[in-house]
C-alpha positions in Angstrom: 140.0 118.3 53.1 136.9 115.9 54.5 137.6 115.2 57.7 137.9 111.4 59.1 141.1 110.8 56.1 144.7 111.3 56.6 146.2 112.9 53.8 150.0 113.9 54.0 151.1 117.3 53.8 153.6 119.5 51.5 155.6 121.8 53.9 155.9 125.2 53.2 152.1 124.7 51.7 149.3 125.6 52.5 146.0 124.5 53.4 142.6 125.4 54.5 140.2 124.1 57.9 136.8 123.7 57.8 136.8 123.7 61.0 138.3 125.2 63.7 138.6 122.6 65.5 141.8 120.2 63.5 143.8 117.5 64.5 148.0 116.8 63.1 149.3 113.5 63.9 152.7 112.9 63.1 154.9 109.6 62.6 158.5 109.8 62.2 161.3 106.5 61.6 164.0 108.3 62.7 166.4 107.2 66.2 166.9 110.5 65.0 165.9 114.4 66.7 162.9 116.0 64.8 162.1 120.0 64.6 159.3 122.2 62.3 157.2 124.3 62.9 153.1 124.8 62.7 151.3 127.7 62.0 148.0 129.1 61.9 146.5 131.9 60.3 143.9 133.8 59.8 142.7 134.9 57.2 140.4 137.6 58.5 141.8 139.2 60.2 145.8 139.1 59.2 147.1 137.5 62.2 149.6 134.8 62.4 150.0 132.2 65.4 154.0 129.6 65.7 153.7 126.6 67.2 157.4 125.2 67.1 157.1 120.7 68.1 160.5 118.9 68.7 160.6 115.9 69.7 163.9 113.6 70.8 
């Protein structure tokens, strides 16, 4: 993924990061509470981290 470009990510797909830092902009057009998990995996040592996110 190139820096500075917007991408629409598909659910349950994996994406390689070209940098140790990244930003995720999430926009929803609903008044309903939103909840999802972000998983980050270090493929060199096999460690996974889960980040639960919720918007009310």
